[in-house]
C-alpha distance (Angstrom), angle and dihedral (degrees) to the residues before:
residue distance angle dihedral
M1 . . .
H2 3.79 . .
P3 3.85 113.3 .
C4 3.82 90.3 -121.9
H5 3.80 89.4 62.9
Y6 3.79 92.3 65.1
P7 3.83 114.4 94.2
I8 3.82 98.3 -137.2
P9 3.86 96.7 67.2
K10 3.81 90.7 47.9
L11 3.81 93.2 49.1
T12 3.81 90.9 45.8
I13 3.81 91.2 52.5
A14 3.81 90.1 48.4
L15 3.81 90.5 51.0
I16 3.82 91.4 49.7
C17 3.82 90.5 48.6
G18 3.79 88.7 53.8
I19 3.80 91.7 51.8
F20 3.80 91.4 50.9
L21 3.80 90.5 45.0
S22 3.81 89.6 57.1
F23 3.83 88.8 67.4
Y24 3.80 89.0 66.3
V25 3.82 103.1 27.9
S26 3.79 120.1 58.9
L27 3.82 117.1 -170.6
E28 3.78 133.8 165.3
I29 3.80 117.0 -97.9
D30 3.82 91.0 -121.4
I31 3.80 91.9 54.5
L32 3.80 91.6 48.4
L33 3.81 90.4 51.2
I34 3.81 89.9 53.3
V35 3.81 91.6 48.4
L36 3.80 90.0 48.8
G37 3.79 91.7 51.0
V38 3.81 94.3 47.0
T39 3.81 92.8 47.2
F40 3.81 91.3 48.6
C41 3.82 92.2 49.6
F42 3.81 93.0 49.0
G43 3.80 90.0 48.1
L44 3.83 91.1 53.4
F45 3.81 91.7 44.9
F46 3.80 94.1 55.5
H47 3.80 92.1 38.5
F48 3.81 91.0 66.7
K49 3.79 93.8 44.5
T50 3.79 126.7 89.1
P51 3.82 118.5 -41.9
I52 3.81 93.6 -102.3
Y53 3.81 90.7 56.6
K54 3.79 90.8 43.0
S55 3.79 93.4 54.5
I56 3.80 99.7 41.6
I57 3.79 117.4 19.5
S58 3.81 96.6 35.0
S59 3.82 89.1 50.0
Y60 3.80 91.1 54.7
F61 3.79 90.9 48.5
L62 3.81 89.7 50.5
L63 3.81 90.6 52.8
L64 3.81 89.8 46.7
L65 3.79 89.0 49.8
F66 3.82 91.1 57.1
V67 3.81 91.7 46.2
V68 3.80 90.2 53.9
L69 3.81 89.2 43.4
G70 3.82 89.4 55.9
V71 3.81 90.8 51.7
F72 3.81 90.6 46.4
I73 3.83 94.6 50.2
S74 3.80 91.7 47.7
Q75 3.81 93.4 47.9
L76 3.80 91.2 44.8
H77 3.82 90.4 57.5
H78 3.80 92.8 44.4
P79 3.82 109.1 116.7
K80 3.80 93.3 -128.0
A81 3.79 90.0 57.4
Q82 3.82 85.9 77.7
K83 3.80 110.1 93.1
N84 3.81 91.8 -142.8
H85 3.82 95.0 52.8
Y86 3.80 109.6 142.1
S87 3.82 92.8 -122.2
Y88 3.81 89.8 72.3
F89 3.82 91.0 60.1
L90 3.80 98.5 46.3
K91 3.79 119.5 122.9
K92 3.78 111.4 -141.3
E93 3.80 114.1 -112.0
K94 3.80 91.2 -9.3
A95 3.79 133.2 109.3
S96 3.79 117.2 -105.9
N97 3.79 131.2 -147.2
L98 3.79 106.1 -119.8
L99 3.77 136.9 -169.0
L100 3.81 107.7 -164.4
S101 3.78 135.5 -176.4
I102 3.81 116.3 -159.1
T103 3.80 108.4 -131.8
K104 3.81 104.6 170.1
E105 3.78 139.6 21.4
M106 3.81 112.7 -139.4
S107 3.79 130.6 -161.7
P108 3.84 109.0 -76.7
T109 3.77 123.3 -122.4
K110 3.79 126.1 -137.0
Y111 3.79 92.6 -84.8
N112 3.81 107.0 18.9
Y113 3.77 143.5 50.3
R114 3.79 110.1 -135.5
Y115 3.80 131.6 -150.2
I116 3.77 140.0 170.6
A117 3.80 110.0 -127.0
K118 3.79 130.7 -170.5
I119 3.79 116.8 -137.0
L120 3.80 109.4 -131.7
E121 3.80 97.1 171.6
I122 3.78 135.0 9.4
N123 3.80 121.0 -172.6
Q124 3.84 90.2 -13.2
Q125 3.82 90.9 -54.2
K126 3.79 120.3 120.1
S127 3.78 106.9 -122.1
S128 3.78 146.2 163.3
G129 3.78 135.9 -137.0
I130 3.79 137.2 85.6
I131 3.81 133.2 -107.6
L132 3.79 139.1 -170.4
M133 3.80 114.0 -104.6
E134 3.80 120.6 -161.1
A135 3.81 120.8 -167.1
S136 3.79 118.9 -168.2
K137 3.81 115.9 -118.2
D138 3.80 91.4 -142.3
S139 3.78 89.8 67.6
T140 3.79 116.7 110.5
D141 3.81 90.7 -140.8
P142 3.81 118.2 99.8
T143 3.76 119.6 -105.6
H144 3.77 117.9 -87.5
N145 3.79 125.1 -108.5
V146 3.77 132.9 -137.7
D147 3.85 111.9 -91.1
D148 3.82 92.6 26.9
L149 3.82 115.4 139.3
L150 3.81 117.1 -137.3
F151 3.79 127.8 -164.1
L152 3.79 113.4 -165.6
K153 3.78 145.5 138.0
T154 3.77 115.4 -128.9
Q155 3.77 143.5 128.4
L156 3.79 121.3 -95.3
S157 3.79 113.8 -131.4
P158 3.81 127.3 -159.3
I159 3.78 118.3 -112.5
S160 3.81 110.8 -94.7
P161 3.84 117.1 -112.6
P162 3.82 120.4 -128.8
K163 3.80 114.1 -71.3
N164 3.81 95.5 -149.7
P165 3.82 125.5 58.6
H166 3.81 114.0 -101.0
G167 3.79 90.1 8.0
F168 3.78 124.0 141.4
D169 3.81 107.2 -70.2
Y170 3.80 101.0 -137.6
K171 3.80 89.6 172.1
K172 3.81 93.2 60.1
F173 3.81 90.1 41.9
L174 3.81 91.1 57.5
E175 3.79 93.2 41.8
R176 3.79 90.0 59.1
K177 3.80 86.7 55.5
G178 3.80 90.8 50.7
V179 3.83 97.2 -102.3
F180 3.82 113.5 130.6
H181 3.81 104.5 154.9
K182 3.77 140.9 31.3
I183 3.78 138.5 -158.3
S184 3.80 126.9 -147.9
M185 3.79 121.1 -145.7
H186 3.80 120.2 -160.3
Q187 3.79 137.0 167.1
N188 3.79 92.4 -77.7
T189 3.80 94.4 50.1
N190 3.79 111.3 112.8
Y191 3.79 116.9 -148.1
I192 3.79 142.2 146.7
T193 3.79 121.4 -130.0
R194 3.78 126.2 -154.7
K195 3.79 132.3 174.5
G196 3.79 111.0 -106.0
K197 3.78 131.5 -156.7
K198 3.79 111.8 -63.3
S199 3.80 117.1 -109.2
I200 3.81 133.5 -175.6
N201 3.80 90.5 -101.7
G202 3.79 89.8 49.6
M203 3.79 93.3 52.1
A204 3.82 90.6 46.1
S205 3.80 90.3 51.0
F206 3.82 90.9 49.2
V207 3.82 92.2 52.1
R208 3.81 91.0 45.2
N209 3.79 92.9 51.8
F210 3.81 90.9 45.6
I211 3.81 91.4 54.6
A212 3.82 90.3 44.4
K213 3.81 89.9 56.9
K214 3.81 90.0 50.5
I215 3.81 89.6 51.8
D216 3.82 90.1 50.9
K217 3.80 88.9 58.6
L218 3.81 93.7 55.1
N219 3.79 117.2 111.7
V220 3.82 95.0 -118.5
N221 3.79 133.8 104.5
S222 3.80 123.0 -86.4
T223 3.81 93.8 -104.4
A224 3.80 91.8 57.1
K225 3.81 90.6 48.0
A226 3.80 90.3 51.1
F227 3.80 91.7 51.8
L228 3.81 92.3 47.0
K229 3.80 90.3 53.3
A230 3.80 91.4 46.5
F231 3.81 95.9 49.9
Y232 3.81 99.5 37.6
L233 3.79 103.0 30.1
G234 3.79 105.1 22.4
K235 3.81 91.8 -119.5
R236 3.81 108.3 139.7
G237 3.81 98.0 161.5
E238 3.81 94.4 98.8
I239 3.81 95.7 53.8
T240 3.80 107.8 103.9
D241 3.80 121.7 -115.0
E242 3.81 90.2 -119.3
I243 3.81 92.1 59.6
K244 3.80 91.5 45.4
T245 3.80 89.8 51.2
D246 3.81 91.3 50.3
Y247 3.79 91.4 50.4
K248 3.79 90.9 46.3
N249 3.80 92.9 50.9
S250 3.81 89.5 48.4
G251 3.80 90.9 52.9
V252 3.81 94.5 -120.7
I253 3.82 100.9 100.8
H254 3.83 88.4 120.1
I255 3.81 88.9 70.6
L256 3.80 89.4 72.0
A257 3.82 91.9 56.7
L258 3.80 115.4 77.1
S259 3.79 110.1 -121.8
G260 3.78 143.2 136.7
L261 3.81 89.6 -60.0
H262 3.80 91.4 66.6
V263 3.81 92.6 43.8
G264 3.82 90.0 51.4
I265 3.80 91.7 50.3
L266 3.81 90.3 48.3
L267 3.80 90.1 50.0
K268 3.81 92.7 53.6
I269 3.81 91.9 46.6
L270 3.81 90.7 51.3
E271 3.80 91.9 47.7
F272 3.81 89.1 52.8
L273 3.81 95.3 45.5
L274 3.80 93.4 45.2
Y275 3.80 95.4 45.2
P276 3.84 92.5 107.2
V277 3.81 88.6 56.9
A278 3.80 90.1 56.9
R279 3.84 90.2 58.3
T280 3.81 92.0 64.5
K281 3.79 128.2 81.1
Q282 3.81 109.9 -71.0
G283 3.80 84.2 -0.9
K284 3.79 96.4 137.6
K285 3.79 92.3 57.0
I286 3.80 91.3 46.1
R287 3.81 91.1 49.0
G288 3.79 90.9 49.6
I289 3.80 92.0 51.4
L290 3.82 92.1 47.0
I291 3.82 92.1 49.3
I292 3.80 92.2 49.8
M293 3.81 91.7 48.6
I294 3.81 92.3 49.5
L295 3.83 92.6 46.2
W296 3.80 92.2 52.2
A297 3.81 90.5 44.9
F298 3.82 87.3 54.8
A299 3.82 90.4 49.4
F300 3.81 89.7 48.9
V301 3.81 94.0 50.6
T302 3.82 93.3 47.1
G303 3.79 91.7 55.8
L304 3.82 103.4 -96.0
S305 3.80 93.1 -90.8
P306 3.84 114.2 -176.3
S307 3.82 93.9 -113.4
I308 3.81 92.9 51.7
V309 3.82 94.2 43.9
R310 3.79 90.5 49.7
A311 3.81 92.3 49.2
V312 3.80 94.1 44.8
T313 3.81 90.6 50.2
M314 3.80 91.8 52.9
F315 3.80 95.0 44.1
S316 3.81 90.5 47.0
C317 3.80 87.3 58.9
F318 3.80 89.5 48.6
A319 3.80 90.6 50.4
L320 3.80 91.3 51.6
A321 3.81 92.3 47.1
A322 3.81 92.4 48.5
D323 3.78 93.9 50.1
């Protein structure tokens, strides 16, 4: 039987179409539940009718059901589907009292450090949602750390759309990640910082910054330091635009982004270096365990990005199968 004749691929495609459709169609959760119920009832009705209805119409209703299910799942996981999302407590054109927890350190720009922060409270209301936080580099205050708690009063600004036609829409890119507003912190911004509860991301960020400081102390030029941070820590912010342009024109810009390629190279290097261990008694098992530990340590130091975690998981399985 041809693979297209199986129901699972068809239903999977319908579900994926529904997820993509949710990017362009926004409906209330209650309405989607009603549509789901009606579609399901019609599908059952025609399923128990004559064979011609059962084979044709009920099949179309089943596909429609999975399309609507894809839209429903996507909308259900949309940040604004939460009733306590911070956007429902915003005061138009007024500053808001915020309690933030920094969850991620992003690549800095030429003038700003950038972070992703979770809003815990807004105007004394417990809330959810994340925002982009920009801190000016000309500030005399030290940079912020992941898991830090910030108390401040400021106005949330929407993300700016692209200034040039057909340019990269950074606003839409962030919206798909659940980021709809940003705050800018300058020298005159008053805030209070407290240490929050340590998380895995916070510990990974601490180790990454510690290694970055050790790299800064090396007796090498700034370009070499930038490449070391990019390849070992995933920090590409210090690589100059000229070098990035050269790599882009050469078609090898992907080398600067940590991915499965780098994990695979690290795996082969470790297998070569630990080959003597494999010659001993129970050496293959010991080598496999050591490789897995080092790979996950690398993933931890680089910030546990999805691409690295996915690659390390797969190569860990390969290491176990090989040994």
